[in-house]
PDB file of the backbone (N, CA, C, O) and the ligand in Angstrom, with CONECT records:
HET     ZN  A 101       1
ATOM      1  N   MET A   1     -34.712  26.338   4.979  1.00  0.00           N
ATOM      2  CA  MET A   1     -35.616  26.324   6.128  1.00  0.00           C
ATOM      3  C   MET A   1     -34.921  25.682   7.322  1.00  0.00           C
ATOM      4  O   MET A   1     -34.317  24.614   7.220  1.00  0.00           O
ATOM      5  N   ALA A   2     -35.025  26.353   8.430  1.00  0.00           N
ATOM      6  CA  ALA A   2     -34.358  25.859   9.628  1.00  0.00           C
ATOM      7  C   ALA A   2     -35.028  24.584  10.130  1.00  0.00           C
ATOM      8  O   ALA A   2     -36.252  24.475  10.194  1.00  0.00           O
ATOM      9  N   GLU A   3     -34.197  23.652  10.473  1.00  0.00           N
ATOM     10  CA  GLU A   3     -34.710  22.392  10.978  1.00  0.00           C
ATOM     11  C   GLU A   3     -35.005  22.516  12.464  1.00  0.00           C
ATOM     12  O   GLU A   3     -34.229  23.105  13.217  1.00  0.00           O
ATOM     13  N   LYS A   4     -36.112  21.965  12.869  1.00  0.00           N
ATOM     14  CA  LYS A   4     -36.422  21.961  14.294  1.00  0.00           C
ATOM     15  C   LYS A   4     -35.435  21.071  15.010  1.00  0.00           C
ATOM     16  O   LYS A   4     -35.228  19.921  14.623  1.00  0.00           O
ATOM     17  N   LYS A   5     -34.833  21.593  16.040  1.00  0.00           N
ATOM     18  CA  LYS A   5     -33.929  20.710  16.771  1.00  0.00           C
ATOM     19  C   LYS A   5     -34.409  20.498  18.202  1.00  0.00           C
ATOM     20  O   LYS A   5     -34.704  21.437  18.941  1.00  0.00           O
ATOM     21  N   PHE A   6     -34.469  19.246  18.544  1.00  0.00           N
ATOM     22  CA  PHE A   6     -34.832  18.900  19.908  1.00  0.00           C
ATOM     23  C   PHE A   6     -33.666  18.125  20.488  1.00  0.00           C
ATOM     24  O   PHE A   6     -33.571  16.907  20.339  1.00  0.00           O
ATOM     25  N   SER A   7     -32.799  18.839  21.140  1.00  0.00           N
ATOM     26  CA  SER A   7     -31.627  18.170  21.671  1.00  0.00           C
ATOM     27  C   SER A   7     -31.900  17.583  23.050  1.00  0.00           C
ATOM     28  O   SER A   7     -30.991  17.083  23.713  1.00  0.00           O
ATOM     29  N   GLY A   8     -33.148  17.648  23.474  1.00  0.00           N
ATOM     30  CA  GLY A   8     -33.509  17.010  24.728  1.00  0.00           C
ATOM     31  C   GLY A   8     -33.110  17.806  25.946  1.00  0.00           C
ATOM     32  O   GLY A   8     -33.473  18.974  26.081  1.00  0.00           O
ATOM     33  N   ALA A   9     -32.367  17.180  26.830  1.00  0.00           N
ATOM     34  CA  ALA A   9     -32.096  17.745  28.149  1.00  0.00           C
ATOM     35  C   ALA A   9     -31.379  19.088  28.100  1.00  0.00           C
ATOM     36  O   ALA A   9     -31.523  19.893  29.020  1.00  0.00           O
ATOM     37  N   GLY A  10     -30.606  19.346  27.043  1.00  0.00           N
ATOM     38  CA  GLY A  10     -29.804  20.553  27.015  1.00  0.00           C
ATOM     39  C   GLY A  10     -30.566  21.812  26.638  1.00  0.00           C
ATOM     40  O   GLY A  10     -30.034  22.915  26.764  1.00  0.00           O
ATOM     41  N   ASP A  11     -31.783  21.666  26.185  1.00  0.00           N
ATOM     42  CA  ASP A  11     -32.526  22.810  25.677  1.00  0.00           C
ATOM     43  C   ASP A  11     -32.775  23.896  26.709  1.00  0.00           C
ATOM     44  O   ASP A  11     -32.910  25.069  26.359  1.00  0.00           O
ATOM     45  N   ASP A  12     -32.836  23.517  27.971  1.00  0.00           N
ATOM     46  CA  ASP A  12     -33.139  24.510  28.997  1.00  0.00           C
ATOM     47  C   ASP A  12     -31.895  24.985  29.729  1.00  0.00           C
ATOM     48  O   ASP A  12     -31.992  25.580  30.802  1.00  0.00           O
ATOM     49  N   VAL A  13     -30.728  24.725  29.155  1.00  0.00           N
ATOM     50  CA  VAL A  13     -29.486  25.187  29.779  1.00  0.00           C
ATOM     51  C   VAL A  13     -28.940  26.373  28.992  1.00  0.00           C
ATOM     52  O   VAL A  13     -28.785  26.306  27.773  1.00  0.00           O
ATOM     53  N   CYS A  14     -28.651  27.458  29.707  1.00  0.00           N
ATOM     54  CA  CYS A  14     -28.138  28.658  29.051  1.00  0.00           C
ATOM     55  C   CYS A  14     -26.729  28.411  28.526  1.00  0.00           C
ATOM     56  O   CYS A  14     -25.861  27.967  29.278  1.00  0.00           O
ATOM     57  N   PRO A  15     -26.488  28.692  27.244  1.00  0.00           N
ATOM     58  CA  PRO A  15     -25.160  28.463  26.681  1.00  0.00           C
ATOM     59  C   PRO A  15     -24.124  29.479  27.164  1.00  0.00           C
ATOM     60  O   PRO A  15     -22.926  29.285  26.960  1.00  0.00           O
ATOM     61  N   TYR A  16     -24.576  30.554  27.798  1.00  0.00           N
ATOM     62  CA  TYR A  16     -23.656  31.597  28.249  1.00  0.00           C
ATOM     63  C   TYR A  16     -23.178  31.403  29.682  1.00  0.00           C
ATOM     64  O   TYR A  16     -22.068  31.808  30.028  1.00  0.00           O
ATOM     65  N   CYS A  17     -24.009  30.787  30.514  1.00  0.00           N
ATOM     66  CA  CYS A  17     -23.604  30.597  31.917  1.00  0.00           C
ATOM     67  C   CYS A  17     -23.724  29.154  32.379  1.00  0.00           C
ATOM     68  O   CYS A  17     -23.257  28.806  33.464  1.00  0.00           O
ATOM     69  N   GLY A  18     -24.352  28.308  31.558  1.00  0.00           N
ATOM     70  CA  GLY A  18     -24.462  26.901  31.915  1.00  0.00           C
ATOM     71  C   GLY A  18     -25.515  26.597  32.969  1.00  0.00           C
ATOM     72  O   GLY A  18     -25.629  25.463  33.432  1.00  0.00           O
ATOM     73  N   LYS A  19     -26.291  27.623  33.349  1.00  0.00           N
ATOM     74  CA  LYS A  19     -27.343  27.408  34.354  1.00  0.00           C
ATOM     75  C   LYS A  19     -28.648  27.020  33.669  1.00  0.00           C
ATOM     76  O   LYS A  19     -28.877  27.308  32.494  1.00  0.00           O
ATOM     77  N   LYS A  20     -29.478  26.364  34.441  1.00  0.00           N
ATOM     78  CA  LYS A  20     -30.787  25.985  33.949  1.00  0.00           C
ATOM     79  C   LYS A  20     -31.638  27.248  33.753  1.00  0.00           C
ATOM     80  O   LYS A  20     -31.689  28.112  34.628  1.00  0.00           O
ATOM     81  N   MET A  21     -32.284  27.340  32.632  1.00  0.00           N
ATOM     82  CA  MET A  21     -33.131  28.497  32.374  1.00  0.00           C
ATOM     83  C   MET A  21     -34.524  28.260  32.959  1.00  0.00           C
ATOM     84  O   MET A  21     -34.895  27.136  33.297  1.00  0.00           O
ATOM     85  N   ARG A  22     -35.270  29.333  33.067  1.00  0.00           N
ATOM     86  CA  ARG A  22     -36.628  29.230  33.595  1.00  0.00           C
ATOM     87  C   ARG A  22     -37.615  29.203  32.439  1.00  0.00           C
ATOM     88  O   ARG A  22     -37.375  29.770  31.373  1.00  0.00           O
ATOM     89  N   ARG A  23     -38.719  28.535  32.678  1.00  0.00           N
ATOM     90  CA  ARG A  23     -39.772  28.535  31.670  1.00  0.00           C
ATOM     91  C   ARG A  23     -40.541  29.840  31.829  1.00  0.00           C
ATOM     92  O   ARG A  23     -40.990  30.179  32.924  1.00  0.00           O
ATOM     93  N   TRP A  24     -40.684  30.547  30.755  1.00  0.00           N
ATOM     94  CA  TRP A  24     -41.230  31.900  30.823  1.00  0.00           C
ATOM     95  C   TRP A  24     -42.279  32.109  29.731  1.00  0.00           C
ATOM     96  O   TRP A  24     -42.130  31.644  28.601  1.00  0.00           O
ATOM     97  N   VAL A  25     -43.333  32.818  30.099  1.00  0.00           N
ATOM     98  CA  VAL A  25     -44.385  33.123  29.122  1.00  0.00           C
ATOM     99  C   VAL A  25     -44.619  34.631  29.121  1.00  0.00           C
ATOM    100  O   VAL A  25     -44.807  35.235  30.176  1.00  0.00           O
ATOM    101  N   GLY A  26     -44.609  35.224  27.954  1.00  0.00           N
ATOM    102  CA  GLY A  26     -44.862  36.658  27.842  1.00  0.00           C
ATOM    103  C   GLY A  26     -46.333  36.959  28.079  1.00  0.00           C
ATOM    104  O   GLY A  26     -47.183  36.071  28.018  1.00  0.00           O
ATOM    105  N   SER A  27     -46.613  38.207  28.345  1.00  0.00           N
ATOM    106  CA  SER A  27     -48.009  38.579  28.530  1.00  0.00           C
ATOM    107  C   SER A  27     -48.743  38.473  27.195  1.00  0.00           C
ATOM    108  O   SER A  27     -48.128  38.512  26.129  1.00  0.00           O
ATOM    109  N   LEU A  28     -50.036  38.340  27.268  1.00  0.00           N
ATOM    110  CA  LEU A  28     -50.832  38.122  26.058  1.00  0.00           C
ATOM    111  C   LEU A  28     -50.653  39.227  25.028  1.00  0.00           C
ATOM    112  O   LEU A  28     -50.670  38.983  23.821  1.00  0.00           O
ATOM    113  N   GLU A  29     -50.481  40.451  25.528  1.00  0.00           N
ATOM    114  CA  GLU A  29     -50.381  41.572  24.605  1.00  0.00           C
ATOM    115  C   GLU A  29     -48.968  41.811  24.096  1.00  0.00           C
ATOM    116  O   GLU A  29     -48.754  42.658  23.228  1.00  0.00           O
ATOM    117  N   SER A  30     -48.001  41.070  24.632  1.00  0.00           N
ATOM    118  CA  SER A  30     -46.622  41.295  24.211  1.00  0.00           C
ATOM    119  C   SER A  30     -46.337  40.632  22.872  1.00  0.00           C
ATOM    120  O   SER A  30     -47.063  39.744  22.425  1.00  0.00           O
ATOM    121  N   ALA A  31     -45.282  41.080  22.261  1.00  0.00           N
ATOM    122  CA  ALA A  31     -44.910  40.576  20.942  1.00  0.00           C
ATOM    123  C   ALA A  31     -44.426  39.133  20.998  1.00  0.00           C
ATOM    124  O   ALA A  31     -44.334  38.472  19.964  1.00  0.00           O
ATOM    125  N   TRP A  32     -44.113  38.636  22.199  1.00  0.00           N
ATOM    126  CA  TRP A  32     -43.533  37.303  22.310  1.00  0.00           C
ATOM    127  C   TRP A  32     -44.601  36.228  22.188  1.00  0.00           C
ATOM    128  O   TRP A  32     -44.301  35.060  21.943  1.00  0.00           O
ATOM    129  N   GLY A  33     -45.846  36.639  22.360  1.00  0.00           N
ATOM    130  CA  GLY A  33     -46.905  35.651  22.233  1.00  0.00           C
ATOM    131  C   GLY A  33     -47.017  34.774  23.466  1.00  0.00           C
ATOM    132  O   GLY A  33     -46.211  34.853  24.393  1.00  0.00           O
ATOM    133  N   PHE A  34     -48.021  33.955  23.446  1.00  0.00           N
ATOM    134  CA  PHE A  34     -48.315  33.144  24.620  1.00  0.00           C
ATOM    135  C   PHE A  34     -47.737  31.750  24.460  1.00  0.00           C
ATOM    136  O   PHE A  34     -48.442  30.753  24.614  1.00  0.00           O
ATOM    137  N   VAL A  35     -46.466  31.686  24.154  1.00  0.00           N
ATOM    138  CA  VAL A  35     -45.781  30.410  23.970  1.00  0.00           C
ATOM    139  C   VAL A  35     -44.682  30.313  25.025  1.00  0.00           C
ATOM    140  O   VAL A  35     -43.858  31.221  25.132  1.00  0.00           O
ATOM    141  N   PRO A  36     -44.650  29.231  25.806  1.00  0.00           N
ATOM    142  CA  PRO A  36     -43.590  29.118  26.819  1.00  0.00           C
ATOM    143  C   PRO A  36     -42.216  29.076  26.161  1.00  0.00           C
ATOM    144  O   PRO A  36     -41.989  28.343  25.198  1.00  0.00           O
ATOM    145  N   GLN A  37     -41.310  29.877  26.702  1.00  0.00           N
ATOM    146  CA  GLN A  37     -39.953  29.896  26.199  1.00  0.00           C
ATOM    147  C   GLN A  37     -39.022  29.718  27.382  1.00  0.00           C
ATOM    148  O   GLN A  37     -39.436  29.852  28.534  1.00  0.00           O
ATOM    149  N   PHE A  38     -37.760  29.416  27.094  1.00  0.00           N
ATOM    150  CA  PHE A  38     -36.769  29.346  28.157  1.00  0.00           C
ATOM    151  C   PHE A  38     -36.025  30.666  28.209  1.00  0.00           C
ATOM    152  O   PHE A  38     -35.563  31.168  27.184  1.00  0.00           O
ATOM    153  N   VAL A  39     -35.909  31.229  29.409  1.00  0.00           N
ATOM    154  CA  VAL A  39     -35.178  32.480  29.580  1.00  0.00           C
ATOM    155  C   VAL A  39     -34.198  32.306  30.729  1.00  0.00           C
ATOM    156  O   VAL A  39     -34.541  31.744  31.769  1.00  0.00           O
ATOM    157  N   CYS A  40     -32.965  32.796  30.535  1.00  0.00           N
ATOM    158  CA  CYS A  40     -31.960  32.729  31.589  1.00  0.00           C
ATOM    159  C   CYS A  40     -32.169  33.912  32.538  1.00  0.00           C
ATOM    160  O   CYS A  40     -31.915  35.058  32.169  1.00  0.00           O
ATOM    161  N   PHE A  41     -32.628  33.635  33.751  1.00  0.00           N
ATOM    162  CA  PHE A  41     -32.838  34.697  34.734  1.00  0.00           C
ATOM    163  C   PHE A  41     -31.697  34.742  35.758  1.00  0.00           C
ATOM    164  O   PHE A  41     -31.854  35.275  36.856  1.00  0.00           O
ATOM    165  N   ASN A  42     -30.571  34.185  35.384  1.00  0.00           N
ATOM    166  CA  ASN A  42     -29.401  34.227  36.259  1.00  0.00           C
ATOM    167  C   ASN A  42     -28.747  35.613  36.178  1.00  0.00           C
ATOM    168  O   ASN A  42     -28.289  36.028  35.113  1.00  0.00           O
ATOM    169  N   ASP A  43     -28.708  36.319  37.309  1.00  0.00           N
ATOM    170  CA  ASP A  43     -28.147  37.669  37.319  1.00  0.00           C
ATOM    171  C   ASP A  43     -26.632  37.675  37.146  1.00  0.00           C
ATOM    172  O   ASP A  43     -26.037  38.728  36.915  1.00  0.00           O
ATOM    173  N   GLU A  44     -26.004  36.504  37.255  1.00  0.00           N
ATOM    174  CA  GLU A  44     -24.556  36.407  37.074  1.00  0.00           C
ATOM    175  C   GLU A  44     -24.204  36.041  35.636  1.00  0.00           C
ATOM    176  O   GLU A  44     -23.027  35.922  35.294  1.00  0.00           O
ATOM    177  N   CYS A  45     -25.208  35.864  34.806  1.00  0.00           N
ATOM    178  CA  CYS A  45     -24.965  35.417  33.435  1.00  0.00           C
ATOM    179  C   CYS A  45     -24.200  36.472  32.640  1.00  0.00           C
ATOM    180  O   CYS A  45     -24.546  37.653  32.669  1.00  0.00           O
ATOM    181  N   ALA A  46     -23.167  36.039  31.936  1.00  0.00           N
ATOM    182  CA  ALA A  46     -22.336  36.970  31.173  1.00  0.00           C
ATOM    183  C   ALA A  46     -23.155  37.713  30.115  1.00  0.00           C
ATOM    184  O   ALA A  46     -22.914  38.892  29.852  1.00  0.00           O
ATOM    185  N   TYR A  47     -24.103  37.031  29.523  1.00  0.00           N
ATOM    186  CA  TYR A  47     -24.950  37.628  28.494  1.00  0.00           C
ATOM    187  C   TYR A  47     -25.705  38.831  29.054  1.00  0.00           C
ATOM    188  O   TYR A  47     -25.803  39.877  28.414  1.00  0.00           O
ATOM    189  N   TYR A  48     -26.232  38.658  30.256  1.00  0.00           N
ATOM    190  CA  TYR A  48     -27.012  39.693  30.929  1.00  0.00           C
ATOM    191  C   TYR A  48     -26.108  40.823  31.439  1.00  0.00           C
ATOM    192  O   TYR A  48     -26.429  41.999  31.267  1.00  0.00           O
ATOM    193  N   ILE A  49     -24.995  40.471  32.057  1.00  0.00           N
ATOM    194  CA  ILE A  49     -24.070  41.478  32.596  1.00  0.00           C
ATOM    195  C   ILE A  49     -23.478  42.322  31.469  1.00  0.00           C
ATOM    196  O   ILE A  49     -23.425  43.548  31.563  1.00  0.00           O
ATOM    197  N   GLU A  50     -23.040  41.664  30.416  1.00  0.00           N
ATOM    198  CA  GLU A  50     -22.465  42.404  29.296  1.00  0.00           C
ATOM    199  C   GLU A  50     -23.517  43.230  28.571  1.00  0.00           C
ATOM    200  O   GLU A  50     -23.202  44.238  27.938  1.00  0.00           O
ATOM    201  N   GLY A  51     -24.765  42.799  28.667  1.00  0.00           N
ATOM    202  CA  GLY A  51     -25.857  43.552  28.050  1.00  0.00           C
ATOM    203  C   GLY A  51     -25.981  44.948  28.635  1.00  0.00           C
ATOM    204  O   GLY A  51     -26.178  45.916  27.901  1.00  0.00           O
ATOM    205  N   TRP A  52     -25.866  45.058  29.962  1.00  0.00           N
ATOM    206  CA  TRP A  52     -25.928  46.380  30.601  1.00  0.00           C
ATOM    207  C   TRP A  52     -24.827  47.284  30.073  1.00  0.00           C
ATOM    208  O   TRP A  52     -25.069  48.428  29.687  1.00  0.00           O
ATOM    209  N   GLU A  53     -23.599  46.742  30.064  1.00  0.00           N
ATOM    210  CA  GLU A  53     -22.446  47.541  29.644  1.00  0.00           C
ATOM    211  C   GLU A  53     -22.551  47.941  28.176  1.00  0.00           C
ATOM    212  O   GLU A  53     -22.259  49.075  27.798  1.00  0.00           O
ATOM    213  N   TRP A  54     -22.967  46.997  27.375  1.00  0.00           N
ATOM    214  CA  TRP A  54     -23.078  47.244  25.937  1.00  0.00           C
ATOM    215  C   TRP A  54     -24.123  48.323  25.641  1.00  0.00           C
ATOM    216  O   TRP A  54     -23.872  49.244  24.864  1.00  0.00           O
ATOM    217  N   MET A  55     -25.282  48.202  26.259  1.00  0.00           N
ATOM    218  CA  MET A  55     -26.351  49.159  25.994  1.00  0.00           C
ATOM    219  C   MET A  55     -26.005  50.550  26.520  1.00  0.00           C
ATOM    220  O   MET A  55     -26.375  51.553  25.911  1.00  0.00           O
ATOM    221  N   ARG A  56     -25.293  50.614  27.652  1.00  0.00           N
ATOM    222  CA  ARG A  56     -24.865  51.911  28.189  1.00  0.00           C
ATOM    223  C   ARG A  56     -23.831  52.553  27.281  1.00  0.00           C
ATOM    224  O   ARG A  56     -23.919  53.741  26.970  1.00  0.00           O
ATOM    225  N   SER A  57     -22.862  51.772  26.861  1.00  0.00           N
ATOM    226  CA  SER A  57     -21.780  52.361  26.077  1.00  0.00           C
ATOM    227  C   SER A  57     -22.214  52.666  24.641  1.00  0.00           C
ATOM    228  O   SER A  57     -21.787  53.665  24.064  1.00  0.00           O
ATOM    229  N   GLN A  58     -23.044  51.823  24.076  1.00  0.00           N
ATOM    230  CA  GLN A  58     -23.421  52.009  22.676  1.00  0.00           C
ATOM    231  C   GLN A  58     -24.629  52.915  22.493  1.00  0.00           C
ATOM    232  O   GLN A  58     -24.698  53.698  21.546  1.00  0.00           O
ATOM    233  N   PHE A  59     -25.581  52.796  23.414  1.00  0.00           N
ATOM    234  CA  PHE A  59     -26.854  53.488  23.185  1.00  0.00           C
ATOM    235  C   PHE A  59     -27.259  54.408  24.325  1.00  0.00           C
ATOM    236  O   PHE A  59     -28.333  55.007  24.284  1.00  0.00           O
ATOM    237  N   LYS A  60     -26.394  54.529  25.363  1.00  0.00           N
ATOM    238  CA  LYS A  60     -26.680  55.349  26.531  1.00  0.00           C
ATOM    239  C   LYS A  60     -28.033  54.991  27.149  1.00  0.00           C
ATOM    240  O   LYS A  60     -28.765  55.851  27.639  1.00  0.00           O
ATOM    241  N   GLN A  61     -28.332  53.720  27.111  1.00  0.00           N
ATOM    242  CA  GLN A  61     -29.595  53.263  27.683  1.00  0.00           C
ATOM    243  C   GLN A  61     -29.328  52.336  28.850  1.00  0.00           C
ATOM    244  O   GLN A  61     -28.441  51.485  28.804  1.00  0.00           O
ATOM    245  N   ASN A  62     -30.117  52.520  29.900  1.00  0.00           N
ATOM    246  CA  ASN A  62     -29.951  51.703  31.083  1.00  0.00           C
ATOM    247  C   ASN A  62     -30.857  50.473  31.019  1.00  0.00           C
ATOM    248  O   ASN A  62     -31.775  50.304  31.821  1.00  0.00           O
ATOM    249  N   VAL A  63     -30.570  49.644  30.060  1.00  0.00           N
ATOM    250  CA  VAL A  63     -31.327  48.407  29.886  1.00  0.00           C
ATOM    251  C   VAL A  63     -30.353  47.269  29.579  1.00  0.00           C
ATOM    252  O   VAL A  63     -29.183  47.505  29.275  1.00  0.00           O
ATOM    253  N   SER A  64     -30.831  46.076  29.658  1.00  0.00           N
ATOM    254  CA  SER A  64     -30.028  44.925  29.276  1.00  0.00           C
ATOM    255  C   SER A  64     -30.960  43.906  28.629  1.00  0.00           C
ATOM    256  O   SER A  64     -32.098  44.217  28.277  1.00  0.00           O
ATOM    257  N   TYR A  65     -30.462  42.699  28.482  1.00  0.00           N
ATOM    258  CA  TYR A  65     -31.321  41.660  27.924  1.00  0.00           C
ATOM    259  C   TYR A  65     -30.874  40.323  28.477  1.00  0.00           C
ATOM    260  O   TYR A  65     -29.727  40.133  28.881  1.00  0.00           O
ATOM    261  N   ARG A  66     -31.820  39.413  28.477  1.00  0.00           N
ATOM    262  CA  ARG A  66     -31.544  38.068  28.952  1.00  0.00           C
ATOM    263  C   ARG A  66     -31.640  37.115  27.775  1.00  0.00           C
ATOM    264  O   ARG A  66     -32.354  37.360  26.803  1.00  0.00           O
ATOM    265  N   TYR A  67     -30.889  36.009  27.894  1.00  0.00           N
ATOM    266  CA  TYR A  67     -30.887  35.038  26.816  1.00  0.00           C
ATOM    267  C   TYR A  67     -32.218  34.274  26.794  1.00  0.00           C
ATOM    268  O   TYR A  67     -32.682  33.774  27.819  1.00  0.00           O
ATOM    269  N   ARG A  68     -32.805  34.201  25.622  1.00  0.00           N
ATOM    270  CA  ARG A  68     -34.109  33.575  25.445  1.00  0.00           C
ATOM    271  C   ARG A  68     -34.022  32.490  24.375  1.00  0.00           C
ATOM    272  O   ARG A  68     -33.396  32.683  23.332  1.00  0.00           O
ATOM    273  N   PHE A  69     -34.641  31.374  24.639  1.00  0.00           N
ATOM    274  CA  PHE A  69     -34.674  30.283  23.663  1.00  0.00           C
ATOM    275  C   PHE A  69     -36.098  29.775  23.534  1.00  0.00           C
ATOM    276  O   PHE A  69     -36.746  29.449  24.528  1.00  0.00           O
ATOM    277  N   ASN A  70     -36.572  29.713  22.316  1.00  0.00           N
ATOM    278  CA  ASN A  70     -37.916  29.224  22.050  1.00  0.00           C
ATOM    279  C   ASN A  70     -37.821  27.781  21.567  1.00  0.00           C
ATOM    280  O   ASN A  70     -37.446  27.536  20.421  1.00  0.00           O
ATOM    281  N   PRO A  71     -38.158  26.823  22.432  1.00  0.00           N
ATOM    282  CA  PRO A  71     -38.017  25.410  22.038  1.00  0.00           C
ATOM    283  C   PRO A  71     -39.010  25.004  20.967  1.00  0.00           C
ATOM    284  O   PRO A  71     -38.860  23.960  20.332  1.00  0.00           O
ATOM    285  N   ASP A  72     -40.015  25.823  20.768  1.00  0.00           N
ATOM    286  CA  ASP A  72     -41.047  25.519  19.788  1.00  0.00           C
ATOM    287  C   ASP A  72     -40.538  25.646  18.361  1.00  0.00           C
ATOM    288  O   ASP A  72     -40.871  24.832  17.499  1.00  0.00           O
ATOM    289  N   ASN A  73     -39.729  26.674  18.116  1.00  0.00           N
ATOM    290  CA  ASN A  73     -39.218  26.853  16.755  1.00  0.00           C
ATOM    291  C   ASN A  73     -37.687  26.900  16.697  1.00  0.00           C
ATOM    292  O   ASN A  73     -37.107  27.130  15.635  1.00  0.00           O
ATOM    293  N   GLY A  74     -37.039  26.679  17.848  1.00  0.00           N
ATOM    294  CA  GLY A  74     -35.582  26.623  17.880  1.00  0.00           C
ATOM    295  C   GLY A  74     -34.910  27.969  17.780  1.00  0.00           C
ATOM    296  O   GLY A  74     -33.691  28.039  17.628  1.00  0.00           O
ATOM    297  N   GLU A  75     -35.682  29.049  17.864  1.00  0.00           N
ATOM    298  CA  GLU A  75     -35.131  30.385  17.718  1.00  0.00           C
ATOM    299  C   GLU A  75     -34.638  30.904  19.075  1.00  0.00           C
ATOM    300  O   GLU A  75     -35.272  30.679  20.106  1.00  0.00           O
ATOM    301  N   SER A  76     -33.511  31.594  19.055  1.00  0.00           N
ATOM    302  CA  SER A  76     -33.020  32.191  20.289  1.00  0.00           C
ATOM    303  C   SER A  76     -32.671  33.638  20.037  1.00  0.00           C
ATOM    304  O   SER A  76     -32.455  34.045  18.896  1.00  0.00           O
ATOM    305  N   GLY A  77     -32.615  34.427  21.117  1.00  0.00           N
ATOM    306  CA  GLY A  77     -32.281  35.832  20.952  1.00  0.00           C
ATOM    307  C   GLY A  77     -32.405  36.554  22.270  1.00  0.00           C
ATOM    308  O   GLY A  77     -32.674  35.945  23.305  1.00  0.00           O
ATOM    309  N   PRO A  78     -32.204  37.883  22.225  1.00  0.00           N
ATOM    310  CA  PRO A  78     -32.250  38.661  23.456  1.00  0.00           C
ATOM    311  C   PRO A  78     -33.675  39.020  23.871  1.00  0.00           C
ATOM    312  O   PRO A  78     -34.519  39.344  23.036  1.00  0.00           O
ATOM    313  N   LEU A  79     -33.919  38.955  25.158  1.00  0.00           N
ATOM    314  CA  LEU A  79     -35.183  39.419  25.722  1.00  0.00           C
ATOM    315  C   LEU A  79     -34.860  40.689  26.515  1.00  0.00           C
ATOM    316  O   LEU A  79     -34.239  40.605  27.575  1.00  0.00           O
ATOM    317  N   PRO A  80     -35.271  41.861  26.023  1.00  0.00           N
ATOM    318  CA  PRO A  80     -34.887  43.121  26.679  1.00  0.00           C
ATOM    319  C   PRO A  80     -35.510  43.247  28.070  1.00  0.00           C
ATOM    320  O   PRO A  80     -36.691  42.958  28.267  1.00  0.00           O
ATOM    321  N   VAL A  81     -34.689  43.687  29.032  1.00  0.00           N
ATOM    322  CA  VAL A  81     -35.171  43.936  30.393  1.00  0.00           C
ATOM    323  C   VAL A  81     -34.654  45.285  30.861  1.00  0.00           C
ATOM    324  O   VAL A  81     -33.596  45.738  30.424  1.00  0.00           O
ATOM    325  N   TRP A  82     -35.400  45.924  31.750  1.00  0.00           N
ATOM    326  CA  TRP A  82     -35.058  47.255  32.217  1.00  0.00           C
ATOM    327  C   TRP A  82     -34.656  47.262  33.693  1.00  0.00           C
ATOM    328  O   TRP A  82     -34.269  48.296  34.238  1.00  0.00           O
ATOM    329  N   SER A  83     -34.754  46.092  34.329  1.00  0.00           N
ATOM    330  CA  SER A  83     -34.300  45.969  35.716  1.00  0.00           C
ATOM    331  C   SER A  83     -34.061  44.502  36.011  1.00  0.00           C
ATOM    332  O   SER A  83     -34.412  43.629  35.218  1.00  0.00           O
ATOM    333  N   GLY A  84     -33.452  44.240  37.175  1.00  0.00           N
ATOM    334  CA  GLY A  84     -33.157  42.864  37.542  1.00  0.00           C
ATOM    335  C   GLY A  84     -34.402  42.031  37.777  1.00  0.00           C
ATOM    336  O   GLY A  84     -34.357  40.804  37.690  1.00  0.00           O
ATOM    337  N   ASP A  85     -35.512  42.690  38.075  1.00  0.00           N
ATOM    338  CA  ASP A  85     -36.749  41.963  38.353  1.00  0.00           C
ATOM    339  C   ASP A  85     -37.715  41.979  37.181  1.00  0.00           C
ATOM    340  O   ASP A  85     -38.764  41.336  37.225  1.00  0.00           O
ATOM    341  N   ALA A  86     -37.363  42.710  36.141  1.00  0.00           N
ATOM    342  CA  ALA A  86     -38.272  42.846  35.012  1.00  0.00           C
ATOM    343  C   ALA A  86     -38.623  41.490  34.420  1.00  0.00           C
ATOM    344  O   ALA A  86     -37.757  40.633  34.245  1.00  0.00           O
ATOM    345  N   LEU A  87     -39.870  41.310  34.122  1.00  0.00           N
ATOM    346  CA  LEU A  87     -40.421  40.136  33.425  1.00  0.00           C
ATOM    347  C   LEU A  87     -40.431  38.861  34.251  1.00  0.00           C
ATOM    348  O   LEU A  87     -40.832  37.803  33.766  1.00  0.00           O
ATOM    349  N   LYS A  88     -39.985  38.963  35.518  1.00  0.00           N
ATOM    350  CA  LYS A  88     -39.948  37.744  36.331  1.00  0.00           C
ATOM    351  C   LYS A  88     -41.350  37.229  36.664  1.00  0.00           C
ATOM    352  O   LYS A  88     -41.521  36.069  37.036  1.00  0.00           O
ATOM    353  N   ASP A  89     -42.346  38.103  36.527  1.00  0.00           N
ATOM    354  CA  ASP A  89     -43.710  37.634  36.792  1.00  0.00           C
ATOM    355  C   ASP A  89     -44.196  36.701  35.686  1.00  0.00           C
ATOM    356  O   ASP A  89     -45.266  36.103  35.804  1.00  0.00           O
ATOM    357  N   GLY A  90     -43.420  36.574  34.621  1.00  0.00           N
ATOM    358  CA  GLY A  90     -43.792  35.670  33.540  1.00  0.00           C
ATOM    359  C   GLY A  90     -43.242  34.260  33.716  1.00  0.00           C
ATOM    360  O   GLY A  90     -43.513  33.377  32.902  1.00  0.00           O
ATOM    361  N   ILE A  91     -42.463  34.047  34.790  1.00  0.00           N
ATOM    362  CA  ILE A  91     -41.891  32.719  35.030  1.00  0.00           C
ATOM    363  C   ILE A  91     -43.000  31.763  35.449  1.00  0.00           C
ATOM    364  O   ILE A  91     -43.771  32.050  36.365  1.00  0.00           O
ATOM    365  N   VAL A  92     -43.069  30.634  34.771  1.00  0.00           N
ATOM    366  CA  VAL A  92     -44.177  29.712  35.034  1.00  0.00           C
ATOM    367  C   VAL A  92     -43.740  28.366  35.603  1.00  0.00           C
ATOM    368  O   VAL A  92     -44.581  27.493  35.817  1.00  0.00           O
ATOM    369  N   ASP A  93     -42.450  28.178  35.853  1.00  0.00           N
ATOM    370  CA  ASP A  93     -42.072  26.869  36.429  1.00  0.00           C
ATOM    371  C   ASP A  93     -41.833  26.971  37.913  1.00  0.00           C
ATOM    372  O   ASP A  93     -41.509  25.973  38.556  1.00  0.00           O
TER     373      ASP A  93
HETATM  374 ZN    ZN A 101     -27.283  32.546  31.324  1.00  0.00          ZN2+
END
């Protein structure tokens, strides 16, 4: 069982670009649930930039993803986005 980790100040820093992430909440009907998570909305983030290239080359899809971290359960992963402004209305900080 994964141990909950609370590393404090570093939890909201993106490990891919070193920028502070935004507090983000998915819509009620989305699979992400109504739990605030940290999402890197930096358009210069390598994770996000490489996501476009990867999805185009591998799946011929014009989408990417942003780095997401759930401080509640310590889980992190990709948050799929279809444009540079996608999901920004979920930013709550
Ligand atoms: Zn980032």
